[in-house]
C-alpha angles and dihedrals in degrees: 000000000000100000095141100048135064095280093068092041092052092054090046092051092047090054092051091049089051091052091047091049093050093049090048093050093048091049091050092050092049091048093049092047092050091050093051093052097059117163093245117075130202091253094056115108123214088253090055090052090048091050090050092052090050091048091051091050095244091129132026128237095266092051090047092052093045093051092043090055089049091053094048094051 
């Protein structure tokens, strides 16, 4: 066979491009699936989101109350 000339090299390069393409496509699918399953849903109200942030400890009680008053007004 032609393992030491450009015929073998061309097949070898095509196989690496195929591997690269498959890894790229899998990464894109994983990224798109993770974006579509965001933690906030369409039925969640701003107050629900605020309560969630308070429950996770992202904001303290004073910040929660201030933002809650802002939402209610």
